[in-house]
DSSP file (Angstrom, degrees, kcal/mol; ACC not computed):
  #  RESIDUE AA STRUCTURE BP1 BP2  ACC     N-H-->O    O-->H-N    N-H-->O    O-->H-N    TCO  KAPPA ALPHA  PHI   PSI    X-CA   Y-CA   Z-CA
    1    1 A M              0   0    0      0, 0.0     2,-0.1     0, 0.0     0, 0.0   0.000 360.0 360.0 360.0 128.6  -10.8   27.3  -33.3
    2    2 A P        -     0   0    0      0, 0.0     2,-0.3     0, 0.0     0, 0.0  -0.385 360.0-131.1 -69.3 146.5  -12.5   23.9  -32.9
    3    3 A A        -     0   0    0     -2,-0.1     2,-0.5     2,-0.0     0, 0.0  -0.710   9.8-145.4 -97.6 149.9  -10.3   20.8  -32.5
    4    4 A T        -     0   0    0     -2,-0.3     2,-0.4     2,-0.0     0, 0.0  -0.968   9.3-153.1-116.0 125.7  -10.7   17.6  -34.5
    5    5 A L        -     0   0    0     -2,-0.5     2,-0.4     2,-0.0    -2,-0.0  -0.813  12.1-171.6 -98.1 137.5   -9.9   14.3  -32.9
    6    6 A T        -     0   0    0     -2,-0.4     2,-0.4     0, 0.0    -2,-0.0  -0.993  20.9-129.8-130.5 134.7   -8.8   11.4  -35.0
    7    7 A A        -     0   0    0     -2,-0.4     3,-0.1     1,-0.1    -2,-0.0  -0.691   9.7-160.3 -82.4 131.3   -8.3    7.8  -34.0
    8    8 A S  S    S+     0   0    0     -2,-0.4     2,-0.3     1,-0.2    -1,-0.1   0.637  76.8  13.6 -86.9 -14.0   -5.0    6.4  -35.0
    9    9 A H  S    S-     0   0    0      2,-0.0     2,-0.3     0, 0.0    -1,-0.2  -0.985  79.1-113.2-153.6 157.9   -6.2    2.8  -34.8
   10   10 A S        -     0   0    0     -2,-0.3     2,-0.4    -3,-0.1    -2,-0.0  -0.670  25.3-133.0 -94.5 151.1   -9.5    0.9  -34.5
   11   11 A L        -     0   0    0     -2,-0.3     2,-0.4     2,-0.0    -1,-0.0  -0.823  14.0-143.2-101.7 141.2  -10.5   -1.0  -31.4
   12   12 A S        -     0   0    0     -2,-0.4     0, 0.0     1,-0.1     0, 0.0  -0.852  10.8-165.4-103.6 137.8  -12.0   -4.5  -31.7
   13   13 A V        +     0   0    0     -2,-0.4    -1,-0.1     2,-0.1    -2,-0.0   0.375  58.9 108.1 -99.3   3.3  -14.7   -5.6  -29.4
   14   14 A L  S    S-     0   0    0      1,-0.1    -2,-0.1     3,-0.0     3,-0.1  -0.581  78.7-106.8 -79.1 142.0  -14.2   -9.3  -30.4
   15   15 A P        -     0   0    0      0, 0.0     2,-0.3     0, 0.0    -1,-0.1  -0.369  36.8-105.8 -67.0 147.5  -12.7  -11.5  -27.7
   16   16 A L        -     0   0    0     -2,-0.0     2,-0.5     1,-0.0     0, 0.0  -0.538  29.8-149.7 -73.2 136.4   -9.1  -12.6  -28.3
   17   17 A V        +     0   0    0     -2,-0.3     2,-0.3    -3,-0.1    -1,-0.0  -0.936  21.2 177.6-109.7 125.1   -8.7  -16.2  -29.3
   18   18 A S        -     0   0    0     -2,-0.5     0, 0.0     1,-0.2     0, 0.0  -0.749  32.6 -87.6-122.8 171.5   -5.5  -17.9  -28.3
   19   19 A A        -     0   0    0     -2,-0.3    -1,-0.2     1,-0.2     3,-0.1  -0.135  65.4 -66.9 -68.7 170.8   -4.0  -21.3  -28.5
   20   20 A A        -     0   0    0      1,-0.1    -1,-0.2     0, 0.0     0, 0.0  -0.282  66.9 -91.2 -59.1 144.5   -4.6  -24.0  -26.0
   21   21 A P        -     0   0    0      0, 0.0    -1,-0.1     0, 0.0     0, 0.0  -0.280  36.7-138.6 -61.1 142.6   -3.2  -23.3  -22.6
   22   22 A V        -     0   0    0     -3,-0.1    -3,-0.0     1,-0.0     0, 0.0  -0.886  22.4-114.5-102.9 129.7    0.3  -24.6  -22.0
   23   23 A P        -     0   0    0      0, 0.0     2,-0.1     0, 0.0    -1,-0.0  -0.313  35.5-106.6 -62.8 145.6    1.1  -26.1  -18.5
   24   24 A L        -     0   0    0      1,-0.1     3,-0.1     2,-0.0     4,-0.0  -0.401  14.0-137.8 -71.2 148.6    3.6  -24.2  -16.4
   25   25 A S  S    S+     0   0    0     -2,-0.1     2,-0.3     1,-0.1    -1,-0.1   0.659  87.5  19.4 -81.1 -15.5    7.0  -25.7  -16.0
   26   26 A T  S    S-     0   0    0      4,-0.0    -1,-0.1     0, 0.0     4,-0.1  -0.949  94.9 -85.4-146.5 164.1    7.0  -24.9  -12.3
   27   27 A S        -     0   0    0     -2,-0.3     3,-0.1     1,-0.1    -2,-0.1  -0.295  33.1-123.7 -70.7 158.8    4.5  -24.0   -9.6
   28   28 A L  S    S+     0   0    0      1,-0.2     2,-0.6    -4,-0.0    -1,-0.1   0.799  98.7  53.4 -73.3 -29.3    3.3  -20.4   -9.2
   29   29 A S        +     0   0    0      2,-0.0     2,-0.6     0, 0.0    -1,-0.2  -0.923  64.8 179.0-114.3 113.8    4.3  -20.2   -5.5
   30   30 A R        +     0   0    0     -2,-0.6     3,-0.3     1,-0.1     4,-0.1  -0.933   9.0 174.6-116.5 110.7    7.9  -21.2   -4.7
   31   31 A T  S >  S+     0   0    0     -2,-0.6     3,-0.9     1,-0.2    -1,-0.1   0.624  70.0  76.3 -89.1 -13.6    8.8  -20.9   -1.0
   32   32 A D  T 3  S+     0   0    0      1,-0.2    -1,-0.2     3,-0.0    -2,-0.0   0.769 102.6  39.7 -70.0 -22.4   12.3  -22.3   -1.4
   33   33 A D  T 3  S+     0   0    0     -3,-0.3    -1,-0.2     2,-0.0    -2,-0.2   0.362  88.6 124.0-103.8   3.9   13.5  -19.0   -2.9
   34   34 A A    <   -     0   0    0     -3,-0.9     2,-0.4    -4,-0.1    -3,-0.1  -0.369  36.4-175.8 -70.0 143.1   11.6  -16.7   -0.5
   35   35 A E        -     0   0    0     -2,-0.1     2,-0.5     2,-0.0    -2,-0.0  -0.990  22.7-133.0-140.9 129.6   13.5  -14.2    1.5
   36   36 A V        -     0   0    0     -2,-0.4     2,-0.5     0, 0.0    13,-0.0  -0.720  23.8-166.1 -83.4 125.1   12.1  -11.8    4.1
   37   37 A I        -     0   0    0     -2,-0.5     2,-0.1    12,-0.1    -2,-0.0  -0.957  14.4-133.5-115.6 124.3   13.4   -8.3    3.5
   38   38 A S        -     0   0    0     -2,-0.5    11,-0.2     9,-0.1    12,-0.1  -0.368  16.8-149.8 -71.9 153.9   13.1   -5.6    6.2
   39   39 A A  E     -A   48   0A   0      9,-2.5     9,-1.8     7,-0.1     2,-0.1  -0.988  16.8-117.2-127.4 135.1   11.8   -2.2    5.2
   40   40 A P  E     -A   47   0A   0      0, 0.0     7,-0.2     0, 0.0     6,-0.2  -0.460  38.9-103.3 -69.8 142.8   12.7    1.1    7.0
   41   41 A C     >  -     0   0    0      5,-2.5     4,-1.0     1,-0.1    23,-0.1  -0.361  21.9-132.2 -63.0 141.3    9.8    2.9    8.6
   42   42 A M  T  4 S+     0   0    0      1,-0.1    -1,-0.1     2,-0.1     9,-0.0   0.716 101.6  37.2 -69.9 -20.9    8.5    5.9    6.6
   43   43 A A  T  4 S+     0   0    0      3,-0.1    -1,-0.1    33,-0.0    -2,-0.0   0.879 133.7  13.6 -98.4 -48.1    8.5    8.1    9.7
   44   44 A C  T  4 S-     0   0    0      2,-0.1    -2,-0.1    32,-0.0     0, 0.0   0.612  88.9-125.8-109.8 -14.3   11.5    7.2   11.8
   45   45 A G     <  +     0   0    0     -4,-1.0    -3,-0.1     1,-0.3     2,-0.1   0.468  52.7 153.8  83.8   0.9   13.6    5.0    9.5
   46   46 A A        -     0   0    0     -6,-0.2    -5,-2.5     1,-0.1     2,-0.7  -0.386  50.2-117.3 -63.0 140.0   13.8    2.1   12.0
   47   47 A V  E     +A   40   0A   0     -7,-0.2     2,-0.3    -9,-0.1    -1,-0.1  -0.726  49.8 160.5 -83.6 115.0   14.4   -1.2   10.2
   48   48 A V  E     -A   39   0A   0     -9,-1.8    -9,-2.5    -2,-0.7    18,-0.2  -0.833  52.7-112.3-129.7 165.2   11.3   -3.4   10.8
   49   49 A L  S    S-     0   0    0     16,-1.0     2,-0.3     1,-0.3    17,-0.2   0.898  96.6 -17.0 -65.7 -38.8    9.8   -6.4    9.2
   50   50 A H  E     -B   65   0B   0     15,-1.2    15,-3.7   -12,-0.1     2,-0.3  -0.975  60.2-165.1-161.7 152.0    6.7   -4.4    8.1
   51   51 A W  E     +B   64   0B   0     -2,-0.3     2,-0.3    13,-0.2    13,-0.2  -0.975  17.6 154.4-139.5 155.6    5.0   -1.1    8.9
   52   52 A G  E     -B   63   0B   0     11,-1.7    11,-2.7    -2,-0.3     2,-0.4  -0.956  42.6 -97.9-174.4 157.0    1.6    0.3    8.1
   53   53 A W  E     -B   62   0B   0     -2,-0.3     2,-0.3     9,-0.2     9,-0.2  -0.674  41.0-175.0 -83.1 135.4   -1.2    2.6    9.0
   54   54 A V  E     -B   61   0B   0      7,-2.3     7,-2.4    -2,-0.4     2,-0.7  -0.935  27.5-119.7-130.1 154.3   -4.0    1.1   11.0
   55   55 A N  E     -B   60   0B   0     -2,-0.3     2,-0.6     5,-0.2     5,-0.2  -0.850  29.3-178.7 -95.5 112.7   -7.4    2.4   12.2
   56   56 A V  E >  S-B   59   0B   0      3,-3.0     3,-1.3    -2,-0.7    25,-0.1  -0.896  74.5 -36.9-115.7 100.2   -7.6    2.2   16.0
   57   57 A D  T 3  S-     0   0    0     -2,-0.6    -1,-0.1     1,-0.3     3,-0.1   0.879 124.9 -42.9  52.5  43.6  -11.0    3.5   17.2
   58   58 A G  T 3  S+     0   0    0      1,-0.2    23,-2.7    22,-0.1     2,-0.5   0.463 118.3 110.2  86.6   1.8  -11.0    6.2   14.6
   59   59 A V  E <   -BC  56  80B   0     -3,-1.3    -3,-3.0    21,-0.2     2,-0.5  -0.944  65.2-133.9-113.6 128.1   -7.4    7.2   15.0
   60   60 A G  E     -BC  55  79B   0     19,-3.7    19,-1.4    -2,-0.5     2,-0.4  -0.701  30.1-179.1 -80.6 123.0   -4.7    6.5   12.4
   61   61 A V  E     -B   54   0B   0     -7,-2.4    -7,-2.3    -2,-0.5     2,-0.7  -0.978  26.2-132.9-127.2 135.0   -1.6    5.0   14.0
   62   62 A L  E     -B   53   0B   0     -2,-0.4    11,-3.0    -9,-0.2     2,-0.4  -0.791  30.4-163.1 -87.8 117.7    1.6    3.9   12.3
   63   63 A L  E     -BD  52  72B   0    -11,-2.7   -11,-1.7    -2,-0.7     2,-0.5  -0.820  16.3-145.5-106.7 141.9    2.6    0.5   13.5
   64   64 A H  E     -BD  51  71B   0      7,-3.3     7,-2.2    -2,-0.4     2,-0.6  -0.912  19.3-148.4 -95.8 125.6    5.9   -1.3   13.3
   65   65 A D  E     -BD  50  70B   0    -15,-3.7   -15,-1.2    -2,-0.5   -16,-1.0  -0.864  19.6-178.4 -97.5 124.1    5.4   -5.1   12.9
   66   66 A G        -     0   0    0      3,-3.3   -18,-0.1    -2,-0.6   -15,-0.0  -0.439  45.0 -91.2-106.6-174.7    8.0   -7.2   14.5
   67   67 A A  S    S+     0   0    0     -2,-0.2     3,-0.1     1,-0.1    -2,-0.0   0.844 123.8  19.5 -67.4 -33.5    8.5  -11.0   14.6
   68   68 A Q  S    S-     0   0    0      1,-0.2     2,-0.3     0, 0.0    -1,-0.1   0.735 129.3  -2.5-109.0 -29.9    6.6  -11.3   17.8
   69   69 A D        -     0   0    0      2,-0.0    -3,-3.3    -5,-0.0     2,-0.4  -0.890  59.5-112.4-153.3 178.2    4.5   -8.2   18.2
   70   70 A S  E     -D   65   0B   0     -2,-0.3    -5,-0.2    -5,-0.2   -19,-0.0  -0.937  27.4-178.5-120.8 146.2    3.5   -4.7   16.8
   71   71 A M  E     -D   64   0B   0     -7,-2.2    -7,-3.3    -2,-0.4    -2,-0.0  -0.997  32.3-100.4-143.7 147.8    4.2   -1.4   18.4
   72   72 A P  E     -D   63   0B   0      0, 0.0    -9,-0.2     0, 0.0   -11,-0.0  -0.331  43.5-103.6 -65.2 146.3    3.4    2.2   17.4
   73   73 A C        -     0   0    0    -11,-3.0   -11,-0.2     1,-0.1     3,-0.1  -0.523  26.2-138.6 -66.8 132.8    6.0    4.3   15.8
   74   74 A P  S    S+     0   0    0      0, 0.0    -1,-0.1     0, 0.0     0, 0.0   0.701  96.3  34.1 -71.8 -18.0    7.5    6.7   18.3
   75   75 A V  S    S+     0   0    0      2,-0.1     2,-0.1     0, 0.0    -2,-0.0   0.605  88.0 106.8-112.9 -14.0    7.7    9.7   16.0
   76   76 A A        -     0   0    0    -14,-0.2   -14,-0.1     1,-0.1   -33,-0.0  -0.428  68.8-126.3 -69.7 139.2    4.7    9.3   13.6
   77   77 A V        -     0   0    0     -2,-0.1    -1,-0.1   -16,-0.1    -2,-0.1  -0.763  21.9-131.5 -87.8 120.0    1.8   11.8   14.3
   78   78 A P        -     0   0    0      0, 0.0     9,-2.7     0, 0.0    10,-0.5  -0.306  28.2-162.4 -64.8 155.7   -1.5   10.0   14.8
   79   79 A F  E     -CE  60  86B   0    -19,-1.4   -19,-3.7     7,-0.3     2,-0.5  -0.945  29.8 -91.7-140.3 160.3   -4.4   11.4   12.8
   80   80 A D  E  >  -C   59   0B   0      5,-3.0     4,-3.1    -2,-0.3   -21,-0.2  -0.621  35.5-147.0 -71.1 120.5   -8.2   11.4   12.7
   81   81 A W  T  4 S+     0   0    0    -23,-2.7    -1,-0.2    -2,-0.5   -22,-0.1   0.838  92.8  48.7 -61.9 -36.2   -9.0    8.5   10.4
   82   82 A A  T  4 S+     0   0    0    -24,-0.4    -1,-0.2     1,-0.1   -23,-0.1   0.873 126.8  21.7 -74.5 -38.2  -12.2   10.1    8.9
   83   83 A T  T  4 S-     0   0    0      2,-0.1    -2,-0.2    -3,-0.1    -1,-0.1   0.701  91.4-129.2-105.2 -23.2  -10.7   13.5    8.1
   84   84 A G     <  +     0   0    0     -4,-3.1    -3,-0.1     1,-0.3     3,-0.0   0.452  57.1 146.1  84.2   0.7   -7.0   12.9    7.8
   85   85 A E        -     0   0    0     -5,-0.2    -5,-3.0     1,-0.1    -1,-0.3  -0.541  55.8-113.4 -71.7 130.7   -6.3   15.8   10.2
   86   86 A P  B >>  -E   79   0B   0      0, 0.0     4,-1.6     0, 0.0     3,-0.6  -0.398  19.3-129.9 -60.7 140.0   -3.3   15.3   12.5
   87   87 A L  H 3> S+     0   0    0     -9,-2.7     4,-2.5     1,-0.2     5,-0.2   0.797 107.1  61.0 -65.4 -27.6   -4.3   14.9   16.1
   88   88 A S  H 3> S+     0   0    0    -10,-0.5     4,-2.1     2,-0.2    -1,-0.2   0.885 104.6  48.7 -66.0 -36.7   -1.7   17.5   17.1
   89   89 A A  H <> S+     0   0    0     -3,-0.6     4,-1.8     2,-0.2    -2,-0.2   0.872 112.2  48.5 -68.8 -37.8   -3.5   20.1   14.9
   90   90 A I  H  X S+     0   0    0     -4,-1.6     4,-1.7     2,-0.2    -2,-0.2   0.914 112.0  49.1 -68.1 -42.7   -6.9   19.3   16.3
   91   91 A T  H  X S+     0   0    0     -4,-2.5     4,-1.8     1,-0.2    -2,-0.2   0.901 111.7  49.0 -63.4 -42.0   -5.5   19.5   19.9
   92   92 A E  H  < S+     0   0    0     -4,-2.1    -1,-0.2     1,-0.2    -2,-0.2   0.864 109.7  52.2 -66.5 -36.1   -3.9   22.9   19.2
   93   93 A A  H  < S+     0   0    0     -4,-1.8    -1,-0.2     1,-0.2    -2,-0.2   0.847 111.2  46.8 -69.2 -33.5   -7.1   24.2   17.7
   94   94 A V  H  <        0   0    0     -4,-1.7    -2,-0.2     1,-0.2    -1,-0.2   0.849 360.0 360.0 -75.9 -34.6   -9.2   23.2   20.7
   95   95 A A     <        0   0    0     -4,-1.8    -1,-0.2    -5,-0.2    -2,-0.2   0.483 360.0 360.0 -71.4 360.0   -6.7   24.7   23.2
């Protein structure tokens, strides 16, 4: 049985017209209320300032960012950046 589609409202292609812009009562960026919140690593759970995957010569590595330096996560499995294959699976397949 063929289906029939019906629009419940019409769309307007005219630009929206609004009142004159109102100046903000405060600046958009307020550093006086900023607070750094640590986040646990997705792999090992260590509390670090920041963590993220980075591409190091074609290898995906999970880094912990600290106040002074970055270091690889001790439990995260590196992977081939292009394919997403874990390096442990590639090593086992070659052996």
